N, C-alpha and C positions, 0 to 999 in steps of 0.2 A: 653817508656813503653816496652812491649814485643819486642823481637828481632828475626829476621829471617835471616839465612844464608844458602845458598845452593850452591852446586858445581856440575858441570858435565864436564868431560874432560879426560885427560890421566894420571893425577897425582892421588895420594892417597887422597881421599876426607876428611878423618877423621881429620888429622892435620890442613887442611885448614879451615874446618868448626869450629873446636874447637878454633883455633886462632881467627877467625872472631867473634865467640860468646864472647870471652874474650874482644874484642874491643868494644862490646856492653854492657859490664857490667855496665858502667856508667848510662845506661838508667833506671836501677832499675829492679830487678827480684827476684824470690824466688825459682825457680827450672829451670833445664836445661835438654835438651834431644837431641838425635841424631838418625837418621834413615839412614841406608845404604843398598844397594843391592850388595852382594858380587859376586865373579866371578862364583859362582854356582847358581846365580839368586835367592838367598835366601834373604828375607827381614829381617833385624835385627834391633831391637829397643833397645836403651839404654837411660835411664833417671834416674835422681836423684833429690831429694829435696836439696835445699841449693845452694852453690856456684858451679861454673863450675869445680873447682878442684875436687869436689865430683864426678862429672860425669866422669872426666878423670880417677879417681881411679877405677871406675866401668867398664871401657873398658878393653877388653882382650888385649893380646899382639898385637903389630902392625901388625905382619904377619897374625893374625887371624881377623884383623879388616881392611883389605885392600879392597878398593872399588874405583871405578871411578865416583860414583854418590852418593850424600847424601844431606840431609836437616837437619838443626839443629835449636834449638829454646831456647830462654830464656823467661820464663813465669813470668808475674806479675799477681797474682791471682785476678780474677773477679768472675767467677762462680765456686765455690768450693774452699776448702782450699788448701794451698800449700803442696801438697803431691805427692808422686811418681806416683800414679795412675792418678792424675789430670794433671800431667806434660805432655808436648808435646814431641814428636809427638804422635798423635792418629791414630788408625788404623780402617779400615773398618771391617764389620762383617766377610767378607771372608778372612781377614788377609793378603790380597795382597796389599792393598793401605795404605800408610802412609801420614799424613797431618800435617803441622804446620800452625798455624793461629794466626794472630793479629787482634783484633777487638772484636766486640760483635754481636752475632746472636740474634736478638731481638725476633724472632718467633720460637726459638728453642723448646719450649714446645710442640706446636701442631705438629711440624715436628717429634719430638721424639716419641710422642704418635702414630703417623702414622707408624713410623718404627717399634715400638714395636708390633703393631698389625700385622705387616708383618713377625714377628718372630725374629727381631733383639734384641740382648741383649746388654745392655750398662754396662760399668764397672766404668765409671767416673761420676762426677757431672757436667762436663763442657758442655758448649754450643758448643765448638769446636768439640767434639767427634760426636755430632749430624751431623755436616757438613761432617766429614770424612765418617760416615756411610751412609749419603745421597748420597755422590759421589759413594761409593761402591754399593749402591742399583742400581743406574743407570748404573754403569760399568758392573754389572752382566748381564744386559739386552743388552748392546751395545758392550762390549769389546773394547770400544774406550774411552781412558781416557779424551781427550780434550772434546769430546761430553758429557761425563758423568759430568765433572766439570761444563760445561755451563748449562746443564739441572738442576743441583743442585742449582747453583747460581741464576737461574731465580726464584727459590722458596724462596730464602733467603731474609729476611728483616734485615737490620743492616749494619754493616761495616765489611770489611775483607781485609786482605792482606794474601794470602795463597801460599804455595808451596806444590805440591803433587807429589809423585812418586809411581810407581806400579811395582811389581816384574815381571810381565809378559813382561814389556818392560824396561830393565835396562839401556836404553840409552835415557831416556826421563824424563824431569821435566816439569810439567805444573804449571804455576803460574798466579795469578789474583789479582786484587785489586778493592776495592771500599771504599773510605773514610779512608783508612789506607795505609801509604806509602809503595811502593814496587819499587825496582830498579833492572834493568838488567845490569850486568857488562859484558863487552865484552873483552875477552883476546885473546891469540893466540891459536886457536884450543881448547878453553875452555870458559865456561860461568859461571857466578855467579848470584845468585839471593839474594837480601838482602833488609832489611827495612831501612838500614842506610849505606851510602857509606863508613863510617869510617871502616866498617868490611872488605871491599875489596880493600881499597885504596892502600895497599901494593902490590896488584896483577895487578890492572888496574886502569886507570883514564878515560876510555871510558865507558860511561853509558847511559842508556835510562831510563827516568823516566816514568813509566807506568801511564796511566790516569784511571779514574774510568771506570768500566765495560770493561776493556781490559784484554785479556787472552793471555799469551805468551806460546807457545809450543817450548821447547828448546831441541835440541839434539847436539851432538858434532860437527856436520857439520854446524849448523846454527840455526836460530829461525824464527818463524813467529808470528806476533801479529795480533789478530783479536778481534772484539767485540763480545758481547753475541749473536748478530744476524749473526755471521759468516762473517762479512765484514772485509776485510783485512785493517789494519791500517798502514799508513806510519810512520815509526819510525824516530825520530830525535835523533841523537847521540850527547851527550854533553860531554865536557871534564872538569874534576875536576881540579880546579886551585890551589889546595893546596896539600901538601905531608904528609907523615907519621909523620914527626917531629911535626906537629901541634897537634897530638893526643898522644904525649909522654910527660912524666912529666919532663924529663931532670933532673936537679939537685934539683928540688923542691920536697918536701915531699908529697904534694897533688896537684892535678890538680887545685883545687880551689885557692890555694895560687899562683900558676903559673899564673892563669887567672887574679887574682887581680893585680899582678905585670905587666901584659901585657897591662893594661889599658891606659898608655900613648900612646902606639902604636895603640891600637884599637880605641881610641877616635880620634886620628889623621886620621886614615883610614876612619872614618865615615864622616869627612869633607874634606878629601883630594880631590882636583880637583873640589870642589863645591863652593868655595869662589870666588865671582866675585868682586874683589877689585875695578875695574874700575867703576862699577855702585853701589858699596857698597851694594850688595845684594847676593843672593844665587842662584846657578844653581841646579835644581832638575828636569832634563829632563824626568826622568822615571815616573813622575806624569801623563804624557800624557794629560796635561791641557794647554790650551792657556792662554795668559795673560788676556784676557777678562774673561775666565771661572774662573780664580783665583780671579779676582776682584769681580765676581758675587757671590762668596761664602758668604752666610749670616748665616750659622750655620754649625758646625762640630760636629760629633759624633765619639768618639774614643771607640773602643770595644776591650777588651783584658781580660786576666786572670792572676792572681798571680802577679809576678814581673812586667810583661808587663803592667798590670793595673796600677801599681804604676808609671811607666814611663809615662803612659797616663795622670795621674793626674798632673805630672810635666808639661806635654805638655799643659794641660788646663791653668795653671797659665801663662805659657810663651805666648801662642797664644792670650789669652784674654788681656794680658798686652801689647804686641807689635802690634797686629793686630786689637784689639777691635772687635773680632768675638766671639760670644758666643760658648762655647764648653761644651758638655756633655760627661762624661766618664762612660761607661756601662760595667758591667760584662757580658762577652759573654754568660755565662750559664743562665743569667737572660734575656738578650735581646732576645734570640732565642725562649723563651717560653711565652713572654708576647705579648701585641699588641702595638708595638712601633709606635710612630708618626714620620714619615720621610717625611717632607714637601719638596716641590720644593726648590732648592737652598741649600740643605743639602749635604755635602760631608761626607762620612763615611770612617774612617781609622781603619783598623784591625791590631793589633800588635801581633806578635808571633815570638819568637826566631826560633823555628823549622820550622814554616810555615805549621805545620801539626796538631796543637791543635784542637781537635775535636769540642769543644764548639765554638771556634772562627771561625772555618770553617763553621759551621752551621749558625752562626750569619751573616757571610759574605753573604751566600746564601739567608738568609731571607731578608737582607737589599737590595740585588740586586732584589729580587722578588718584593720588594716595590718600585722599580724604582730608587733607589739611585745609584750614582756612588760610587764604593767602591775601595779604594786604600789600598795597603798593606805596612807595615813596617816589614821586616823580614830579617833573617840572611842567610837563606839557598836558594841558587840558584836552581831553578827547583822544589821547594817545591809546594805543592798543592795550598797554598794561593798565592804564587808568580804567579802561572799560571792562577788562577781563578779571580784575581782582575783585575780591569780596568787599573791599573798602580800602581806605588809605588816606594819605595826606599829600596835598600839593605843597611843594616847597616855595612857590611864588618867587623864584629867583629872576623872573623875566627872561627875555631872549638871551641866550648865550651863544655867541658866534665863534669865538676863538675855539679851535679844536681842543687845545689843552684846557681842561675845565678848571675854573677857579671859584667863581661865586656859587656855582652849583654845589661844589664840595662843601663850602661853609654853610650853605643853606641846608643841605642834607644833614650835616652834623648838628645844626641847630634843631632840626626836627627830631633827630634821634635823642638829643639831650632832653627835649620836652617829653618824649616818650618815656625816657628813664625817670623823669620827675613824676609823671603821671602814674606809672606802675609802682614807683617807690611810695607815693602817697597812698596807693591802694593796699600797700603791704606794711613796710617797716619804717618809712620816712616820716618823721614828726612834722607837724605844721610849722614849727620853728625853723627847721632846716628847709622845708619847702619854700617858706617865705624868703629865706636867705638866697636860695638858688634863683628865684624869680627876680629878686632885686639885683643880683649880680648879672643875670642874663640881660636885663634892661640896659645895663651900663656897657655891654660889649660893643655896640656900634660906635660909641664915642671913643672907646679904647682902640678900636680898629683905625679910626680916623687919626688918632695920635701916632700909631705905627706908620701910617702912610706918609706922615710928615718926614720920615726918615728915608724917603725914596732916593734922594740924591746921595746920601751916605751909602745906602745899599748899592747904588750904581757904582760908586767908587770901589767898593769891594769886588763887584762883578768885573771891573777892569783888570783886576789882578788874577782873575780865573779864566780869562778869555782863551788862553792857550792851553789850558788843562785838558788832559785826555781822559782822566778818571776822577771820581770823587766818591767819598764815603759819607753817608748821613747817619748820625747816631741819635737815638732817643730811648728813653726808658718809660715803662708804664704806658699811660695814655698818649704820650708823645712818640712812642715807637711807630704807630701808624702814620703820624705826621712826618716822621723821617722817611718812611716809604713813599709818601706822597711827594715830599720835596725832591727825592731822587727821581721819581717818575717824571715830574715836571721838567727837570734838567735834561733827562734823556729825550723826552718828547720833542722839545723845541730847540735844544742846542746841539743835540747829537753827541753829547759827552756821556761816556759810560758812567753810570752812577748806581750805587746800591745803598739801600737802607738796612740798618741792623739795629737790634736791641743793643744798647751800648755795652752791656756785660758780655754779649756774645762776640764782641770784637776779638777778644783774645783766643777764641776758638777757631781761628783761621784767618779772618781779614787782617789781623795785625801784621801778617807777613807782607802785606802790600804797603805798609806805612813807610814813607821816606819823605825827604824835604820837598818832593814834587807832588805829593798827594794831599789835596785839600780835604780836610775833615770838617764837616758842618755838624755841629752838635747842638741839641736842644737841652739846655741845662737850667731849668727854671727852679725857683725856690719851692720845694715840696719835701715830702718826707724821705725821698731818696736822693736829695740834692748832693749829699756828700758822696754817695756811691758813684754818681756820674763824674764828679770831680776826680775821683780815683781813676776812672776810665780815661779821662783827659790827660792825667799825669802819665799814663802809659803811652799815649800818643806823643806827648811832648818829649818824652824820653827818647823817642825814635825820630825826633826832628820833624814830625808831621806839622803841617800848617793848619792851625785850628781856628775856625770861625764859629762863634758861639751865639746862640739865641738865649739871652739871659733875662731874668726879672729885673726890672728897674730898681736901682739902688744896690745891686749886688756888686760890690767892689772887689770881693775876693776872686771872682771869676777872671778878672783881668790878668792875674798871675799865671793863668793856664791857657791863654788864648792869644792869637795874633790880632784878631778883630772881635769886637763885641757889638751885637745889635740888641739894644735893650727894648723890652716890651713891657707894658703895664702888668701889674699883678692881678690875678683873679683866682677864684677857687679852682681846684685841680680839674674837675670834670669839664670846665669851660676853657681850659688852656689851649686846646687845639684850634679854637676859633681865632686865637691871637698868634700862636707860634707858627702857624702855616703862612701867614701873610708875608713875612720877610723872605721865606723860601720861594714863594710865588714871584716876588719882585726880583730876587736874585736870579732865578732861572730866566725870567723875561729879559733882564738887562744883559745877561751873558749872551743869549741868543741874538738879541738886537745888535750888540757890539760885534758879533761875528758875522753880521750882515745876512742873517737867515730870514726866511719867511715865517715869522712868528705865528701868525694866525692860521697858516696852512702848512704845517710841517710835512715833510715828505712821507709818503706811504701811509699816512694816518687819515682817518675819516671821523667826522664829528659823531655820526650816528651809525653804529656798526649793525647793519640789518641783514648780514649774512654770517654764516659760520666762519 
């Protein structure tokens, strides 16, 4: 969602912050801004609606925009429309303080009313300006920026990641977080503050992930981290284990296409070093559960949002099939606000690519408050979910820039399949079957590569769907969640309305939509219910629907019931989603690209949803 980049050191801050903001464009935004303090100790604010290029055009010549300190922001509108006035940075009433803010201040209205009664005048519709003015209110009384920030934050309800500068001290940045990610980057005689390490990876790989209620006071000579009670916090420095090439497109037109083609490697990374061939099982040491604790699990709840929720649905099919343990899959946004039942023996898994999804994080805390052991499945080392869970598994998908998730989905599914094998071997799964699953899993990357060779053919199918306004995706069993994911991908990036259904449910309503203008994309792989889905396709064909089928290689019968067939290699049932989703990702990508849309940054969407 919104992005923060700040710098203090000996170099010119403007190009560093602007470059960092550009590396956060993938997160989604609608305006951008920059605040600097020049060599005459004057605070200058520059902000524009739209893309960062518009902000660059609004900046004065480099020699007039030189500074050793600055903070920048990309905003995704929550309170107030995307306008220049509502863009960040926001200033205090005294115009000495500038603030950038990610998150939502829930009690901004009463705070705003109190400040107005004290003579403050507001110019924007945002909750963030309230925080800037509140900090300014306390600063006028104390002339101590750190103290003013802490006093303000003690009155705030909601979430925040903030960076603040004051023209009275042009050698100081104060930053703080609660529920919204914030990271301190450590360079040589310089420091960075950011909401996403991709913004600063070109400058440093040494970072500190701030925790909730921590405040960092940064100057060129060093930093000190304290909590809101003024207690000094011992900082742990982490090292980023990837480089700038991971967030560059290379020869690909879009990040999404690059990430689709990276899936053979990312899937392998998700199981690399975890296959125990000797015992025909899986090693997942990060779960922090003993063998006995694993055997005692009698119920699993999976909590997630969006694409991660779809991977959780696949996990339900896998775990119930292999381990015979009942699994519930919950939307995080619903779990956190109802009165969930979490009995003894329940293990909760939260899934989030970023590890910062606000609803999932809140659900995690609710589950822990009810006494459950909560484990995480995430991609980002050092993320809040990674830190707050009782254990978990990293998916090792690498940096994912495209807003529409692709390789993170298949990596999450790969981890959930391994969890199913592990729990199955703990209970009912024989070593013979365990060995078979491990052998088949090792072959998946090569089979994904084989599917990717059909890219041009899938593009030709996409050309026939460019002008479609609706689409239906059908799947049965473990491929029903894949149908949901395929429909979501099409909606996200092409803006074509699409819905996923269990194929048998089509006749309970959706069949009314079928005509010659309705594309129907069906997953009809060779399995025990293959004949059932063929019957469903016959119903579509009888109503002149245009059928595109994802089918098992060698299935000639399916041609009689489809307009186009995309063949994929065969594998065992529980591994099918790792293959059947690939053509759906490519189909959505090519349709969006052919429509001339911004594939990597679709409208209204953000990569990491850190607010409700």
